[in-house]
C-alpha positions in Angstrom: -278.8 -86.1 -33.9 -277.6 -83.0 -35.7 -277.0 -83.4 -39.4 -273.3 -83.7 -40.3 -271.8 -80.5 -41.8 -268.5 -80.6 -43.8 -266.7 -78.2 -46.1 -265.2 -79.6 -49.3 -263.7 -78.4 -52.5 -266.3 -77.8 -55.2 -266.6 -80.2 -58.1 -266.9 -78.8 -61.6 -270.7 -79.4 -61.6 -271.0 -77.4 -58.4 -270.1 -74.3 -60.2 -273.5 -74.3 -61.9 -275.0 -74.2 -58.4 -272.8 -71.1 -57.6 -274.2 -69.4 -60.7 -277.8 -70.1 -59.6 -277.2 -68.8 -56.1 -275.6 -65.7 -57.4 -278.5 -65.1 -59.8 -280.9 -65.5 -56.9 -279.0 -62.7 -55.0 -279.5 -60.4 -58.1 -275.8 -60.4 -58.8 -276.5 -61.2 -62.5 -273.5 -63.5 -63.2 -272.3 -64.1 -66.7 -273.7 -67.1 -68.4 -270.2 -68.6 -69.0 -268.4 -67.2 -66.0 -268.3 -70.5 -64.1 -265.9 -72.2 -66.4 -263.5 -69.3 -66.4 -263.6 -69.0 -62.6 -263.1 -72.7 -62.0 -260.1 -72.9 -64.4 -258.4 -70.0 -62.7 -257.9 -71.8 -59.4 -260.0 -75.1 -59.1 -259.2 -75.5 -55.4 -260.5 -72.1 -54.5 -264.2 -72.9 -54.5 -265.5 -74.4 -51.3 -268.9 -75.7 -50.5 -270.4 -76.4 -47.0 -272.6 -79.5 -47.2 -275.2 -80.3 -44.6 -276.0 -83.9 -44.7 -274.5 -84.0 -48.2 -276.5 -81.1 -49.6 -274.7 -77.8 -50.5 -275.8 -75.0 -48.2 -272.9 -72.5 -48.1 -270.1 -71.4 -50.5 -267.1 -69.2 -50.7 -264.4 -68.7 -53.4 -260.8 -67.9 -52.3 -258.7 -67.5 -55.4 -255.0 -67.2 -55.1 -253.1 -64.8 -57.4 -249.4 -65.0 -57.4 -247.6 -65.4 -54.1 -249.2 -62.6 -52.0 -252.7 -61.7 -53.2 -256.1 -63.3 -53.1 -259.7 -62.5 -53.9 -262.7 -63.7 -52.0 -266.2 -64.0 -53.5 -269.3 -66.1 -53.6 -269.7 -65.9 -49.9 -273.3 -67.3 -49.6 -275.5 -69.3 -47.3 -278.8 -70.8 -48.3 -281.4 -68.3 -47.0 -283.3 -70.8 -44.8 -280.1 -71.7 -42.9 -278.6 -68.3 -42.3 -277.7 -67.3 -38.8 -276.9 -70.8 -37.7 -273.1 -70.6 -38.0 -272.7 -72.6 -41.2 -271.6 -69.5 -43.2 -269.1 -68.4 -40.6 -267.5 -71.9 -40.6 -267.2 -71.7 -44.3 -265.7 -68.2 -44.2 -263.1 -69.4 -41.7 -262.1 -72.3 -43.9 -261.9 -70.0 -46.9 -259.8 -67.3 -45.3 -257.4 -69.9 -43.9 -256.6 -70.7 -47.6 -255.6 -67.1 -48.1 -253.6 -66.7 -44.8 -250.6 -64.3 -45.2 -252.0 -62.7 -48.3 -253.5 -59.3 -49.0 -257.1 -60.2 -49.8 -259.7 -58.2 -51.8 -263.5 -58.6 -52.0 -266.6 -56.8 -53.3 -269.0 -56.7 -50.4 -272.7 -56.0 -50.6 -274.0 -53.5 -48.1 -275.6 -56.1 -45.7 -272.2 -57.8 -45.2 -269.8 -54.8 -45.0 -269.9 -54.5 -41.2 -269.1 -58.2 -40.9 -266.2 -57.8 -43.3 -264.8 -54.8 -41.3 -264.9 -56.9 -38.1 -262.8 -59.5 -40.0 -260.1 -56.8 -40.8 -261.3 -55.6 -44.2 -261.2 -51.9 -45.0 -263.2 -50.1 -47.7 -261.0 -49.0 -50.6 -263.8 -47.6 -52.8 -267.4 -48.1 -53.6 -268.8 -49.6 -56.8 -272.2 -48.7 -58.3 -273.6 -50.9 -61.0 -274.8 -48.6 -63.8 -277.3 -50.0 -66.3 -279.0 -48.8 -69.5 -278.6 -48.4 -73.2 -275.7 -46.2 -74.1 -275.5 -44.1 -77.4 -274.7 -46.1 -80.6 -271.0 -46.3 -81.6 -271.4 -43.6 -84.3 -272.2 -41.1 -81.5 -269.2 -42.0 -79.4 -266.3 -42.6 -81.8 -262.8 -43.2 -80.5 -260.4 -40.2 -80.4 -258.5 -39.5 -83.7 -255.7 -41.9 -84.2 -257.2 -44.5 -81.9 -258.5 -47.8 -83.3 -260.8 -50.4 -81.7 -259.7 -53.9 -82.5 -260.5 -57.5 -81.3 -258.4 -57.9 -78.1 -257.6 -61.4 -79.1 -255.5 -60.0 -82.0 -253.2 -58.2 -79.6 -250.2 -60.0 -78.3 -251.2 -61.5 -75.0 -248.2 -60.3 -73.1 -249.2 -56.7 -73.9 -252.8 -57.4 -72.6 -251.5 -59.1 -69.4 -249.1 -56.2 -68.7 -251.9 -53.7 -69.3 -254.2 -55.6 -66.9 -251.5 -55.6 -64.3 -251.6 -51.8 -64.1 -255.2 -52.0 -62.7 -255.1 -55.2 -60.6 -252.9 -56.0 -57.6 -251.4 -59.2 -59.1 -250.7 -60.9 -62.4 -253.6 -63.1 -63.4 -252.7 -64.4 -66.8 -254.6 -67.7 -66.6 -257.8 -65.8 -65.7 -257.4 -63.1 -68.3 -256.7 -65.5 -71.1 -259.9 -67.4 -70.4 -261.9 -64.2 -69.7 -261.3 -62.7 -73.1 -261.9 -66.0 -75.1 -264.8 -67.7 -73.3 -268.0 -68.2 -75.2 -270.7 -65.4 -75.2 -268.3 -62.5 -74.9 -266.7 -59.8 -77.0 -263.3 -58.3 -76.1 -262.1 -55.0 -77.6 -258.8 -53.2 -77.2 -258.1 -49.5 -78.0 -254.8 -49.0 -79.8 -252.9 -45.8 -80.7 -249.5 -45.9 -82.4 -249.1 -49.5 -81.4 -249.8 -48.9 -77.7 -252.8 -50.0 -75.7 -255.2 -47.2 -74.7 -258.0 -49.3 -73.4 -259.4 -52.8 -72.9 -263.0 -53.9 -72.3 -264.9 -57.2 -72.3 -268.7 -57.7 -72.7 -270.3 -60.9 -71.6 -273.8 -62.3 -71.9 -275.7 -62.6 -68.6 -279.2 -63.6 -67.6 -280.2 -59.9 -67.5 -278.2 -57.0 -68.7 -275.0 -57.9 -70.5 -272.1 -56.8 -68.4 -269.0 -54.9 -69.4 -265.9 -55.6 -67.3 -263.1 -54.8 -67.2 -263.4 -51.4 -68.7 -259.9 -49.8 -68.7 -259.2 -46.7 -70.6 -256.7 -43.8 -70.9 -259.5 -41.2 -71.1 -263.3 -40.9 -70.9 -263.4 -40.6 -74.6 -261.7 -44.0 -75.1 -264.0 -45.6 -72.5 -267.1 -44.2 -74.1 -266.0 -45.5 -77.5 -265.4 -49.0 -76.0 -268.8 -49.0 -74.3 -270.6 -47.9 -77.4 -268.9 -50.5 -79.6 -269.5 -53.3 -77.2 -273.1 -52.4 -76.5 -273.8 -52.6 -80.2 -272.8 -56.3 -80.1 -275.0 -57.1 -77.1 -278.5 -58.6 -77.3 -281.5 -56.3 -77.0 -281.1 -56.2 -73.2 -279.3 -53.2 -71.7 -275.6 -53.3 -70.5 -274.3 -52.9 -67.0 -271.0 -51.7 -65.7 -269.7 -51.8 -62.1 -268.2 -48.3 -61.8 -265.7 -47.5 -59.0 -266.1 -44.1 -57.3 -262.3 -44.1 -57.0 -262.4 -42.8 -60.5 -264.8 -39.8 -60.5 -264.4 -39.5 -64.3 -265.9 -43.0 -64.6 -268.9 -42.0 -62.6 -269.4 -38.9 -64.7 -269.1 -40.9 -67.9 -271.7 -43.5 -66.8 -274.1 -40.7 -66.2 -273.3 -38.9 -69.4 -274.0 -42.2 -71.3 -277.5 -42.3 -69.8 -276.9 -45.2 -67.5 -278.5 -45.3 -64.0 -277.3 -47.0 -60.8 -279.0 -50.1 -59.7 -276.8 -52.1 -57.3 -274.0 -51.2 -54.8 -270.9 -53.0 -53.5 -267.7 -51.9 -51.8 -264.2 -53.0 -52.8 -262.5 -53.9 -49.5 -259.1 -55.2 -48.7 -257.4 -56.8 -45.8 -253.7 -56.2 -45.5 -251.9 -53.6 -47.6 -254.0 -51.4 -49.9 -253.1 -52.1 -53.5 -251.0 -49.8 -55.6 -252.8 -49.6 -58.9 -253.8 -47.0 -61.5 -257.3 -46.2 -60.3 -257.7 -43.3 -62.8 -257.8 -45.8 -65.7 -260.5 -48.1 -64.2 -263.9 -47.2 -65.6 -265.5 -50.6 -64.7 -264.2 -53.5 -62.6 -263.9 -56.9 -64.1 -266.1 -59.0 -61.8 -267.5 -59.1 -58.3 -266.3 -62.6 -57.7 -262.7 -62.8 -58.8 -261.8 -59.1 -58.9 
């Protein structure tokens, strides 16, 4: 008799398993990402269980009334090619029916995503290394770097909305305040000029989002955040939709190590791509 396979919503403790699987795929998730992700949309995390044991996963987070983001699409390596992943994918995408959906696809899966109606919007390259110290990349004159948590949250949320297709206040509030991370805002004359968050990971500490009004502001944010990181290098998922971001990563001495593609089904998002120097996360956008 074949073993029973069922797809269920994840429990809170299952999020630990997601982090372990992501680490095994060399995605280098943040040490405290799981709690933030689960709190954003608890029903969004699905597990396929074979005879009660988790073997597949997908996250299908709803943002607002018309956008969603898909991540954590994984099948245990010894069970790939047997249809369990596809069944999990189908259950996940059904939860996002009628929405424009984004994802960050690894190269091995991009053709599958295209067959499911996703189109590449841009490519991301993860740049890693040790950037110059903050004294070598100061902010432009008149611009101050401050703890982002000291900025009124409505300003941060409105700023994030310039660079993401939907409001995501619940996610953003948890993202900047979770343990193991530093969030900085660049402010000039009372107006936001940049926002960046560094979080501790199993390998290189990751910076994301990295939003900035100019390369100089982005460089200052990277330098200041890297100075707060452990001895390990930092990593930024840099979109080629912003050529200035790619140039900056190279000028800071960072080198590419990992590639994904930001893909969307439905309408392409209308966002300010010129201000995105690093995406927030591969899993929730």
